[in-house]
C-alpha positions in Angstrom: -0.1 0.0 0.1 2.3 2.7 1.3 6.4 2.4 0.9 8.6 4.7 2.2 12.3 4.3 1.5 15.0 6.6 2.7 13.2 9.7 3.0 15.4 13.0 3.8 13.2 16.2 4.1 14.2 19.7 5.2 12.1 22.6 6.2 13.8 26.2 5.8 17.4 24.7 5.7 16.7 22.6 9.0 16.9 18.5 8.7 13.9 17.3 9.8 13.3 13.9 8.4 16.6 11.6 8.3 16.4 8.6 6.2 13.0 7.3 7.5 11.7 4.4 6.1 8.5 2.7 6.8 5.8 0.4 5.2 2.3 -0.1 5.5 0.5 -3.2 4.4 -2.7 -3.5 2.4 -5.3 -3.3 5.0 -3.3 -2.4 7.9 -3.4 0.2 10.9 -0.1 1.3 11.7 0.6 4.0 14.6 3.4 6.4 14.8 4.4 7.7 18.3 7.0 9.7 19.4 8.0 12.7 21.5 7.4 16.2 20.3 9.6 17.4 17.5 10.5 13.9 16.2 9.0 14.8 12.7 5.4 13.1 12.8 3.4 15.9 11.4 6.1 16.7 8.8 6.0 13.1 7.5 2.1 13.7 7.1 2.4 16.8 5.1 5.3 15.5 3.0 3.2 12.3 2.1 0.0 14.3 1.1 2.4 16.7 -1.2 2.7 19.8 0.9 5.0 21.9 -1.3 6.9 23.9 1.1 9.2 20.9 2.2 12.2 20.2 0.8 12.5 16.6 0.1 16.4 15.7 -0.7 16.4 12.1 -1.0 14.0 9.0 -1.0 10.6 7.9 -2.3 7.2 7.4 -1.6 5.2 5.0 -3.3 1.5 4.2 -3.1 0.3 1.0 -4.5 3.6 0.8 -6.2 3.1 4.0 -8.0 5.8 6.8 -7.2 3.7 9.7 -5.9 7.2 12.5 -5.3 6.2 14.3 -8.3 2.5 14.2 -8.1 0.3 17.2 -6.6 -1.7 16.9 -3.5 -4.8 16.8 -5.8 -3.4 13.8 -8.0 -2.4 12.0 -4.4 -5.9 12.8 -3.4 -7.3 11.3 -6.6 -5.1 8.1 -6.0 -6.8 7.5 -2.9 -4.5 9.7 -0.4 -6.5 11.6 2.4 -5.1 13.4 5.5 -7.2 14.1 8.8 -5.5 17.5 9.8 -4.3 18.1 13.6 -5.7 21.6 13.0 -8.6 21.7 10.6 -8.8 25.1 8.7 -11.7 27.1 8.2 -12.9 28.1 4.9 -15.2 31.2 5.0 -17.4 31.6 2.1 -17.7 28.0 1.1 -20.8 26.3 2.0 -19.9 22.9 3.7 -22.2 21.0 1.1 -20.9 23.0 -1.9 -17.5 21.7 -0.5 -18.5 18.1 -0.3 -20.2 17.9 -3.3 -17.4 19.1 -5.5 -15.2 16.8 -3.7 -17.0 13.7 -4.3 -17.4 14.3 -8.0 -14.1 15.4 -8.4 -13.1 11.9 -6.8 -15.6 10.2 -8.8 -14.3 11.8 -12.2 -10.7 10.7 -11.3 -12.1 7.0 -10.8 -13.9 7.2 -14.2 -17.4 7.0 -12.5 -20.1 9.5 -12.9 -21.4 12.3 -11.0 -23.6 12.0 -7.9 -27.4 12.9 -8.7 -28.2 15.5 -5.8 -30.7 13.4 -4.1 -28.4 10.5 -3.6 -25.7 13.2 -2.5 -28.0 14.4 0.1 -29.0 10.8 1.0 -25.4 9.9 1.7 -24.1 13.1 3.5 -27.0 12.9 6.1 -26.9 9.3 6.9 -23.1 9.7 7.0 -23.5 12.9 9.4 -26.1 11.3 11.5 -23.7 8.5 12.4 -21.0 11.2 13.5 -23.3 13.1 15.5 -23.4 16.0 13.1 -26.5 18.5 13.0 -28.0 19.6 9.9 -27.3 23.0 11.0 -23.5 22.5 11.0 -23.7 21.0 7.1 -25.5 24.5 6.1 -22.4 26.4 7.4 -19.5 27.4 5.9 -16.5 24.8 6.0 -15.8 24.6 9.6 -16.7 28.0 10.6 -17.7 28.5 14.1 -17.0 24.8 14.9 -15.5 23.7 18.0 -12.1 21.5 17.5 -14.5 18.4 18.3 -16.8 19.5 15.4 -13.9 20.3 12.9 -12.7 16.9 13.5 -16.2 15.2 13.2 -16.1 17.1 9.7 -12.7 15.5 8.7 -14.1 12.2 9.5 -17.3 12.8 7.4 -15.1 14.0 4.6 -13.1 10.4 4.8 -16.1 8.7 5.1 -17.9 9.9 2.1 -14.8 10.0 0.1 -13.6 6.3 1.0 -9.8 6.7 0.4 -7.6 4.1 -0.1 -5.0 5.3 2.2 -5.9 7.8 5.6 -3.2 9.8 7.7 -4.7 10.8 10.9 -2.4 13.5 12.2 -2.8 13.6 16.1 -6.7 13.2 15.5 -7.4 13.2 19.2 -5.9 16.7 19.9 -8.4 18.5 21.8 -10.8 16.0 21.8 -13.0 15.3 24.6 -13.7 11.6 25.7 -17.0 11.5 23.8 -15.6 13.1 20.7 -12.9 11.0 20.4 -15.2 7.9 20.4 -17.4 9.4 17.7 -14.4 9.9 15.6 -12.8 6.6 16.2 -15.9 4.8 15.4 -16.2 6.5 11.9 -12.7 5.5 11.2 -13.5 2.0 12.4 -16.3 2.0 10.3 -14.2 2.2 7.0 -11.4 -0.2 8.3 -10.9 -3.4 5.8 -9.3 -5.1 3.0 -8.1 -2.5 0.6 -8.0 0.4 2.8 -5.0 1.3 5.3 -4.6 3.8 7.9 -1.4 5.5 9.2 -2.2 7.0 13.0 -0.2 9.7 14.2 -0.4 10.5 18.1 1.4 11.2 21.1 -1.0 9.2 23.4 -1.9 5.6 23.8 -5.5 6.7 24.5 -6.4 6.8 20.9 -5.3 3.3 20.2 -7.8 2.2 22.8 -10.4 3.1 20.3 -8.6 2.4 16.8 -6.6 -0.6 17.4 -3.3 -0.6 15.5 -1.8 -3.5 13.8 1.7 -2.5 14.4 2.8 0.1 16.4 6.3 2.7 15.5 8.3 5.0 17.3 9.7 7.9 15.4 12.3 10.0 17.0 15.2 12.3 15.3 13.4 11.8 12.0 13.3 8.2 11.6 11.6 4.8 12.6 13.5 3.6 15.7 11.6 0.8 17.1 8.6 -1.2 15.8 6.0 -3.9 17.4 2.7 -4.9 18.5 0.1 -2.9 20.1 1.8 -3.8 23.6 4.6 -1.3 22.5 1.9 1.7 22.9 1.1 0.3 26.4 5.0 0.7 27.0 5.6 3.8 25.7 2.4 5.2 28.0 3.9 3.9 31.3 7.4 4.9 30.7 7.3 7.9 28.3 9.6 9.0 25.7 12.9 9.9 27.7 15.2 7.5 26.0 13.9 8.3 22.5 13.6 12.4 23.2 17.1 13.3 22.8 18.2 15.4 19.7 14.5 15.2 18.5 14.2 16.8 14.9 10.8 19.2 14.6 
């Protein structure tokens, strides 16, 4: 599914990722944990195609295709999705207009016809109800006036509607209370299955109480330094990141 080999990335002249290698299998949920400044969010942005990151070496492949020269839109069309740690507000853009444009763009990229309006409305309302997203929220501009938890639920709504092949959850639990965390996790778990993979980036084991990872990686100083099963997350929760924190990247 996703293969990253010897990835070196700098931002504003500072080395952030230092030879990172990672593989996420088809249908797998992989978690990345690590201290502040280890490069976790940088990894998510580079995979998604953010332009202001200098990739000095390495490759990123999705389903065997090199995506290094592809735009964020092209990567999204291939089935890549990023749940932001801090979702942006987009004043002046209605949520339903945004969702319909995104869904139809993805369908076009996959060779499918545009959704009829009635079918689109039916899908959005049914999925929104499962995520406790009110009809009033759907009528607002994208994320404008939303709480942190509401913004995260809207991100999961987008993911559920677009049905991406590979999703990156960048600290999805940041700022969420336990009820919002459970709701968002249920939305993620509903999408799990063969042919769809996830990379879950988090500081805390609590998210993995609700989204069970198949494999846990520890990231430090811009590279993966240890990998294991779900028990590794429990060990990190107990002992912390002290042994990995020295010299962290950014």
